[in-house]
C-alpha positions as CSV (number, residue, x, y, z in Angstrom):
1,X,14.8,17.1,-5.0
2,X,17.8,15.3,-3.7
3,X,20.2,12.4,-4.1
4,X,22.7,10.7,-2.3
5,X,26.1,9.8,-3.9
6,X,27.8,6.7,-2.2
7,X,31.1,6.0,-2.7
8,X,32.8,2.8,-2.0
9,X,36.1,3.8,-1.3
10,X,37.9,0.6,-0.9
11,X,41.6,2.0,-1.5
12,X,42.9,5.3,-3.2
13,X,44.8,3.7,-6.0
14,X,41.0,2.0,-7.4
15,X,38.7,4.7,-6.7
16,X,37.2,6.0,-10.3
17,X,34.1,7.5,-10.8
18,X,32.2,4.3,-11.9
19,X,32.4,3.0,-8.1
20,X,30.0,6.3,-7.4
21,X,26.5,5.1,-7.2
22,X,22.9,6.9,-7.2
23,X,20.5,6.4,-4.6
24,X,17.1,7.6,-5.0
25,X,15.6,9.5,-2.2
26,X,11.4,9.7,-1.5
27,X,10.7,13.1,-1.3
28,X,10.2,15.1,2.4
29,X,6.9,16.6,3.1
30,X,8.9,19.9,2.5
31,X,9.6,19.0,-0.4
32,X,5.9,17.6,-1.5
33,X,4.8,21.3,0.0
34,X,7.3,23.0,-2.8
35,X,5.9,20.5,-5.6
36,X,2.4,21.4,-4.6
37,X,2.5,25.3,-5.0
38,X,5.2,24.9,-8.1
39,X,2.3,22.8,-9.5
40,X,-0.6,25.1,-8.2
41,X,0.7,28.4,-9.7
42,X,-0.6,27.3,-13.0
43,X,-3.6,25.2,-14.4
44,X,-2.7,21.6,-14.3
45,X,-4.8,19.0,-14.6
46,X,-5.4,16.5,-11.8
47,X,-4.2,13.4,-13.0
48,X,-0.2,15.2,-13.8
49,X,-0.7,16.3,-10.5
50,X,-1.3,13.1,-8.7
51,X,1.0,11.4,-11.4
52,X,3.9,14.0,-9.7
53,X,2.9,13.2,-5.9
54,X,3.1,9.2,-7.0
55,X,6.6,9.7,-8.7
56,X,7.8,11.7,-5.4
57,X,6.6,8.6,-3.2
58,X,9.7,6.9,-4.6
59,X,12.2,9.5,-6.0
60,X,11.6,13.3,-5.4
61,X,14.3,14.5,-8.2
62,X,12.1,12.7,-10.7
63,X,9.1,14.5,-9.4
64,X,10.4,17.5,-9.8
65,X,11.7,16.7,-13.2
66,X,7.9,15.7,-14.3
67,X,6.4,18.7,-12.9
68,X,9.2,20.8,-14.5
69,X,9.1,19.0,-18.2
70,X,5.3,19.0,-17.9
71,X,4.9,23.1,-17.3
72,X,7.8,23.4,-19.6
73,X,5.8,21.7,-22.6
74,X,2.3,23.1,-21.5
75,X,4.1,26.7,-21.6
76,X,5.9,25.8,-25.3
77,X,2.0,24.2,-26.6
78,X,0.5,27.9,-25.6
79,X,3.2,29.4,-27.5
80,X,2.6,27.4,-30.8
81,X,-0.2,28.6,-31.6
82,X,-0.3,31.1,-33.6
83,X,-2.5,34.3,-33.4
84,X,-3.0,35.0,-37.1
85,X,-4.4,31.8,-38.0
86,X,-7.4,32.6,-36.1
87,X,-7.9,36.3,-37.4
88,X,-10.7,36.9,-39.8
89,X,-9.2,37.7,-43.7
90,X,-8.3,41.7,-44.4
91,X,-10.3,40.8,-47.6
92,X,-13.7,39.4,-48.5
93,X,-13.3,37.1,-51.3
94,X,-17.1,35.8,-51.4
95,X,-17.9,37.7,-54.7
96,X,-16.3,35.7,-57.0
């Protein structure tokens, strides 16, 4: 959930943003607890949960992005279903 920023400041005159390097940090126990609570609030397949935990072992921020992307796509997938398509027709055309 957090990234460290390592800056190489050899000289203030030469400092630019391209000298900055981001380092990934594994998720802490507290981060894993928050991630578990976030995923347990909704129905999530075990494969997705274990994938998020595996990602968290290497990069905590990426695990949260993975979980957020899955939850967002699942929410939009459920929203796309149009309830009007599942209704019976109002008129019956079987009399032809």
